[in-house]
Each structure stands twice: as C-alpha cells, then as structure tokens.
C-alpha positions as CSV (number, residue, x, y, z in Angstrom):
1,X,59.7,-6.4,-22.2
2,X,62.1,-3.5,-22.7
3,X,60.3,-1.5,-20.0
4,X,61.7,-3.8,-17.3
5,X,65.3,-3.7,-18.5
6,X,67.5,-2.7,-15.5
7,X,64.4,-2.1,-13.3
8,X,63.1,-3.6,-10.1
9,X,59.6,-5.0,-9.5
10,X,57.7,-6.2,-6.4
11,X,54.9,-8.7,-6.6
12,X,52.5,-8.9,-3.7
13,X,51.1,-12.4,-3.3
14,X,54.2,-13.4,-5.3
15,X,54.1,-17.1,-4.2
16,X,50.6,-17.6,-5.7
17,X,49.9,-19.2,-9.1
18,X,50.0,-16.0,-11.1
19,X,52.7,-14.4,-9.0
20,X,55.1,-17.3,-9.4
21,X,54.4,-17.5,-13.1
22,X,55.0,-13.8,-13.6
23,X,58.3,-14.2,-11.7
24,X,59.4,-17.0,-14.1
25,X,58.4,-15.0,-17.2
26,X,60.4,-12.0,-16.0
27,X,63.5,-14.0,-15.2
28,X,63.4,-15.8,-18.6
29,X,62.3,-13.0,-20.9
30,X,63.5,-9.7,-19.5
31,X,66.7,-8.0,-18.3
32,X,65.1,-7.1,-15.0
33,X,67.5,-6.2,-12.2
34,X,65.5,-7.4,-9.2
35,X,62.2,-9.1,-8.4
36,X,61.0,-8.8,-4.8
37,X,58.6,-11.6,-3.9
38,X,56.2,-10.4,-1.1
39,X,54.0,-12.9,0.6
40,X,53.0,-14.4,3.9
41,X,53.9,-18.0,3.2
42,X,57.5,-19.0,4.1
43,X,57.1,-22.5,2.9
44,X,56.0,-21.4,-0.6
45,X,58.9,-18.9,-0.6
46,X,61.3,-21.7,0.2
47,X,59.8,-23.9,-2.5
48,X,60.2,-21.1,-5.1
49,X,63.8,-20.5,-3.9
50,X,64.5,-24.1,-4.8
51,X,62.6,-24.0,-8.1
52,X,64.5,-20.9,-9.2
53,X,67.8,-22.2,-7.9
54,X,68.4,-19.2,-5.6
55,X,68.5,-16.9,-8.5
56,X,70.5,-13.8,-7.5
57,X,67.9,-11.4,-9.0
58,X,65.3,-12.6,-6.5
59,X,64.6,-11.0,-3.1
60,X,62.2,-12.6,-0.5
61,X,60.0,-10.5,1.8
62,X,57.8,-12.2,4.3
63,X,54.9,-9.8,5.0
64,X,51.2,-9.1,4.8
65,X,49.6,-6.3,2.7
66,X,47.8,-5.4,5.9
67,X,51.1,-4.2,7.3
68,X,51.9,-0.8,5.6
69,X,55.2,-0.3,7.3
70,X,56.5,-3.7,6.0
71,X,55.3,-2.7,2.5
72,X,57.1,0.6,2.8
73,X,60.4,-1.2,3.6
74,X,60.0,-3.8,0.9
75,X,59.2,-1.1,-1.7
76,X,62.5,0.8,-1.2
77,X,64.1,1.1,-4.7
78,X,61.2,-0.5,-6.5
79,X,60.2,0.8,-10.0
80,X,57.1,-1.4,-10.7
81,X,54.5,-3.2,-8.5
82,X,52.1,-6.0,-9.4
83,X,49.5,-6.3,-6.7
84,X,48.3,-9.9,-6.8
85,X,47.7,-10.6,-3.1
86,X,44.0,-11.2,-2.2
87,X,41.7,-13.4,-0.3
88,X,39.6,-15.1,-3.1
89,X,37.4,-17.9,-2.0
90,X,33.8,-16.8,-2.3
91,X,32.4,-19.1,0.4
92,X,35.1,-18.0,2.9
93,X,34.3,-14.3,2.2
94,X,30.7,-14.8,3.0
95,X,31.6,-16.3,6.4
96,X,34.6,-14.1,7.1
97,X,33.7,-10.7,5.6
98,X,35.9,-8.5,7.8
99,X,39.0,-10.6,7.0
100,X,38.4,-10.0,3.2
101,X,37.9,-6.3,3.9
102,X,41.2,-6.1,5.8
103,X,43.2,-7.8,3.0
104,X,41.4,-6.8,-0.2
105,X,40.4,-3.3,0.7
106,X,42.6,-2.0,3.5
107,X,45.5,-4.0,2.1
108,X,45.0,-2.4,-1.3
109,X,45.1,1.1,0.2
110,X,48.3,0.2,2.0
111,X,49.9,-0.8,-1.3
112,X,48.8,2.5,-2.8
113,X,50.1,4.6,0.1
114,X,53.4,2.7,0.3
115,X,53.9,2.9,-3.5
116,X,53.4,6.6,-3.5
117,X,55.8,7.1,-0.6
118,X,58.4,5.0,-2.3
119,X,57.9,6.9,-5.6
120,X,57.2,3.7,-7.5
121,X,56.7,4.5,-11.2
122,X,53.8,2.2,-12.1
123,X,51.5,-0.1,-10.2
124,X,49.0,-2.6,-11.6
125,X,46.4,-4.3,-9.4
126,X,44.9,-7.6,-10.5
127,X,41.1,-7.9,-10.4
128,X,38.5,-10.4,-11.2
129,X,35.3,-10.7,-13.3
130,X,33.5,-11.0,-9.9
131,X,34.2,-7.3,-9.3
132,X,31.7,-6.3,-12.1
133,X,28.1,-6.0,-10.7
134,X,29.2,-8.0,-7.6
135,X,26.8,-10.2,-5.7
136,X,29.3,-11.7,-3.2
137,X,31.6,-10.1,-0.7
138,X,34.7,-11.1,-2.6
139,X,33.5,-9.4,-5.7
140,X,32.5,-6.3,-3.7
141,X,35.9,-6.0,-2.0
142,X,37.6,-6.3,-5.4
143,X,35.4,-3.7,-6.9
144,X,36.3,-1.4,-4.0
145,X,40.0,-2.2,-4.6
146,X,39.6,-1.4,-8.3
147,X,38.1,2.0,-7.5
148,X,40.8,2.7,-4.9
149,X,43.6,2.1,-7.4
150,X,42.0,4.1,-10.2
151,X,41.2,7.0,-7.8
152,X,44.8,6.9,-6.5
153,X,45.9,8.7,-9.7
154,X,44.1,11.8,-8.4
155,X,46.7,12.5,-5.8
156,X,49.8,10.5,-6.9
157,X,50.9,12.5,-9.9
158,X,53.2,14.9,-8.0
159,X,55.0,11.8,-6.7
160,X,55.5,10.3,-10.2
161,X,53.4,7.2,-9.5
162,X,50.7,5.9,-11.9
163,X,48.0,3.2,-11.1
164,X,46.0,0.9,-13.4
165,X,43.9,-2.3,-13.0
166,X,43.8,-5.5,-15.0
167,X,40.6,-7.6,-14.8
168,X,40.2,-11.1,-16.2
169,X,38.2,-14.3,-15.8
170,X,39.0,-17.7,-14.5
171,X,42.7,-18.6,-14.9
172,X,43.2,-22.1,-16.2
173,X,46.1,-23.7,-14.4
174,X,45.8,-21.6,-11.2
175,X,45.3,-23.3,-7.8
176,X,41.8,-21.8,-7.5
177,X,40.7,-23.0,-10.9
178,X,37.9,-25.6,-11.2
179,X,40.1,-27.6,-13.6
180,X,42.3,-29.3,-11.0
181,X,39.2,-29.8,-8.8
182,X,37.4,-31.6,-11.7
183,X,40.6,-33.6,-12.5
184,X,40.9,-34.8,-8.9
185,X,37.2,-35.8,-8.7
186,X,37.5,-37.6,-12.1
187,X,40.4,-39.6,-10.8
188,X,38.6,-40.6,-7.6
189,X,35.0,-41.3,-8.7
190,X,32.5,-41.6,-11.6
191,X,30.5,-38.4,-11.1
192,X,31.3,-34.7,-11.5
193,X,29.2,-32.1,-9.6
194,X,27.9,-29.1,-11.5
195,X,26.1,-26.5,-9.5
196,X,24.0,-25.4,-12.5
197,X,24.1,-26.9,-16.0
198,X,23.5,-23.4,-17.5
199,X,26.7,-22.0,-16.0
200,X,29.2,-20.2,-18.2
201,X,32.6,-18.7,-17.4
202,X,35.4,-16.7,-19.1
203,X,38.6,-18.6,-19.6
204,X,42.2,-17.5,-19.9
205,X,45.4,-19.5,-19.6
206,X,48.0,-18.4,-17.0
207,X,50.5,-17.6,-19.8
208,X,47.9,-15.4,-21.6
209,X,47.1,-13.7,-18.3
210,X,50.7,-13.1,-17.6
211,X,51.4,-11.6,-21.0
212,X,48.4,-9.3,-20.7
213,X,49.5,-8.0,-17.3
214,X,53.1,-7.4,-18.4
215,X,52.1,-5.7,-21.7
216,X,49.8,-3.4,-19.7
217,X,52.8,-1.7,-18.1
218,X,53.9,-0.4,-21.4
219,X,50.5,0.7,-22.4
220,X,49.3,2.3,-19.2
221,X,49.4,6.1,-18.4
222,X,47.4,5.8,-15.2
223,X,43.6,5.4,-14.6
224,X,42.9,2.5,-17.0
225,X,41.0,-0.6,-16.2
226,X,42.1,-3.2,-18.8
227,X,39.9,-6.2,-19.8
228,X,41.1,-8.8,-22.3
229,X,38.9,-10.2,-25.1
230,X,38.9,-13.9,-24.1
231,X,36.6,-16.8,-24.9
232,X,33.7,-18.2,-22.8
233,X,33.1,-21.8,-21.9
234,X,30.1,-23.8,-20.8
235,X,31.0,-25.6,-17.5
236,X,29.3,-28.8,-18.7
237,X,31.6,-28.8,-21.8
238,X,34.6,-28.3,-19.5
239,X,33.5,-31.2,-17.4
240,X,33.0,-33.5,-20.4
241,X,36.4,-32.5,-21.8
242,X,38.2,-33.4,-18.6
243,X,36.3,-36.6,-18.0
244,X,34.1,-37.7,-20.9
245,X,32.9,-40.9,-19.1
246,X,31.8,-39.3,-15.9
247,X,28.2,-38.6,-15.0
248,X,27.4,-35.0,-14.5
249,X,25.2,-34.2,-11.4
250,X,23.5,-30.9,-10.8
251,X,24.0,-29.9,-7.2
252,X,22.5,-26.4,-6.9
253,X,24.1,-23.0,-7.0
254,X,26.3,-22.1,-4.1
255,X,26.0,-18.9,-1.9
256,X,27.4,-15.9,-3.7
257,X,27.8,-17.7,-7.0
258,X,26.6,-16.4,-10.4
259,X,25.3,-18.5,-13.3
260,X,27.1,-16.2,-15.7
261,X,30.1,-13.9,-15.1
262,X,30.5,-10.4,-16.2
263,X,33.6,-8.2,-16.8
264,X,32.1,-5.0,-18.2
265,X,28.6,-4.0,-16.9
266,X,25.9,-2.2,-18.9
267,X,26.6,0.9,-16.8
268,X,30.4,0.8,-17.6
269,X,29.7,0.3,-21.3
270,X,29.5,4.1,-22.2
271,X,33.0,4.5,-20.7
272,X,34.6,1.6,-22.6
273,X,36.8,1.6,-25.7
274,X,38.4,-1.3,-27.6
275,X,42.1,-0.9,-28.4
276,X,44.5,-3.2,-30.4
277,X,41.4,-5.4,-31.2
278,X,41.9,-7.5,-28.1
279,X,41.8,-5.2,-25.1
280,X,38.9,-3.3,-23.6
281,X,39.7,-0.2,-21.5
282,X,37.1,1.1,-19.0
283,X,37.8,4.8,-18.6
284,X,37.8,6.4,-15.2
285,X,34.7,8.2,-13.9
286,X,36.6,11.1,-12.2
287,X,39.9,12.4,-13.6
288,X,41.3,15.2,-11.5
289,X,44.8,14.5,-13.0
290,X,46.0,15.1,-16.6
291,X,44.4,12.0,-17.9
292,X,45.3,10.9,-21.5
293,X,42.4,8.9,-22.9
294,X,43.6,6.0,-25.1
295,X,42.7,6.0,-28.8
296,X,40.3,3.3,-29.5
297,X,36.9,2.2,-30.9
298,X,33.9,3.1,-28.7
299,X,31.8,0.1,-28.0
300,X,28.2,0.2,-29.3
301,X,25.3,1.5,-27.1
302,X,24.0,-1.1,-24.7
303,X,27.3,-3.0,-24.7
304,X,28.1,-5.3,-21.8
305,X,30.7,-8.1,-21.6
306,X,29.2,-11.2,-20.1
307,X,30.2,-14.9,-20.3
308,X,26.8,-16.0,-21.7
309,X,26.6,-13.3,-24.5
310,X,30.2,-13.4,-25.5
311,X,30.9,-13.7,-29.2
312,X,33.9,-16.0,-28.7
313,X,33.5,-19.5,-27.3
314,X,35.6,-22.6,-26.7
315,X,34.1,-25.8,-28.0
316,X,34.7,-29.1,-26.2
317,X,37.3,-30.0,-28.8
318,X,39.1,-26.6,-28.5
319,X,39.0,-26.9,-24.7
320,X,40.8,-30.3,-25.0
321,X,43.5,-28.7,-27.1
322,X,43.6,-25.8,-24.6
323,X,44.0,-28.2,-21.7
324,X,46.8,-30.2,-23.4
325,X,48.7,-27.0,-24.4
326,X,48.5,-25.6,-20.9
327,X,48.6,-28.8,-18.8
328,X,52.0,-27.9,-17.3
329,X,51.0,-24.3,-16.3
C-alpha cells in the first residue's frame, strides 16, 4: 500500500460495511496521513469513532453525495477518493426510482465534479454485477454511474484527476448480503425461503473486495472498469451450508431480480482483457484522453462473465470453510 503513504483519502458512504472495512485496512496496513469518512449517518459515525478509539488520522464529515458544495469542502486536500455511497435495495429502487437517480446518478456526478475541482489524484467508484445488462432501476443507475466515471477522464486530465470503476458481486459479510438474512431465519424457524432454486450468484469476501479495490489504485491510469475473477455459488448450496436441517421453500422471483447475475456482458466482451490472471479490465468505449491500454490477454470471441457459466464454483463444503474464515467480517 505504498501509494497511500503520507496521502489523504475520502470514502463516501464510509460508515457502510465496505467503507468501514476499508478504513480499518488502511489504518492497519498503510502509512496514510488522513482518512475522511463521509456519510449521512451520525450514529454510525459515532459507533466507528468508538470502534477506532478516536484515531487521530480519521476525520468525520456528515454529508450527502447529493450536496456538491459539501463534497467540495470535504475534498479539500484529498489525494484519493473511494466512492462507495449508493442506494442499493432493488425493491426500494423500483418503488422510489427518483431517489435512486438523485443519489446514484446525480450524486456520482457531484463526486466527479467536486473531485476535479479539488484536484484529487485518483478516484475509484464501486459498482455491482447488477450494472451489467440491468433489468432493475438500481442496476440501471449503477450502469449510468459507471459510464459517468469512465467518461469523466475525457475532461479531467488537465486537472490531474483520473477515474476508474471496480465492479464485483455479492459481498459476504456486508449488511446487504443474504448470508445474515439466512442466518437470522435459520435461528428463528425451520424453513428458508429461496426465490428460485436455479439461482446462482457471484461471491466475494469483504476482505477480498477491499484488497481488490485498494490494489486498483496502484494499477489504474484512468478509464478502466475492473472486474475480479471470483467463484459462483448456488443459492440452494448457500442455504444448506448455513442451515443444513432447514427446509428450503421456493417462493418465486422478486421484482427486478435475476436468476443469474452477470459482470461482463456479451457486448462488453470484445473490449475486455485479462490481466494478472485474476482481474478483467473492460476498456472504455470513447477515449478522448491519452489512454494507456493495459497489457493483457484478450478474452475469446463470445466471452461473457455470468454466475451460471462461470468456470469457478464454491461447493457446499468450500462455502462452509469460507463462512468460517470470514464469519467476523
């Protein structure tokens, strides 16, 4: 993590699962000068202050990404930004579409504009597998956000700011993960609801996601959309691993839900390369800046990266090990 030595970083949505974990990793494993935690939730900020024992490298900013002037103030003197703030619940997005647009789209553009004005060096926005070939509003807003961040490189170079995106699947251990939901249901009853027994998902631990994000700052030159090579898992195997004695009940797919997730579409395949054997890079469509294409292996014709056709899978036994190793994350 040498890139962070003596530097300052701001994390939007910094009190969320991934934001707080990234803060912990940076405090423990880097010589970072300052971490600015930017979020709307004063209670979570208080809880993190206690958790991190009022570490003097931490700064606390109450604010919303919808407020560009507040972002501009918070970004003063910042070298790096991780944009993790987003509205994420699929069902809520279908019922409250404009609220998701205000936070996930307009808020993202606010982060871009404020970062350029503050002459931030590098910005990484966190995305989701739901942004590839989206069928729900959450996915559509995150795809729009992804494109905003990549396109920002077209007009930010004179200011010294570069933008990239990291896209990954379900984060095991995060508050939005199905794992704690299944664990709670298993403790309270004898059945676990599965919307569709065929369902598959990509899986990544919060520690793996954190490392992937932080490593991307060293690799990025601006314009990359990074996707990790990670395993898939059948939801029924997940449920059996969490509660082997529970009955599984199929309840029907929810609005906006996919049976299988996707991180690289068939249409994005021709612009995708594999680097370091564990990281896909989707190259930008339009490059009006001096774009440096990463050296890597072109993926084969017809390539797409879906959770059901993935070549790497977690078995029920491996998932149990995975859960045990990451149970405290």
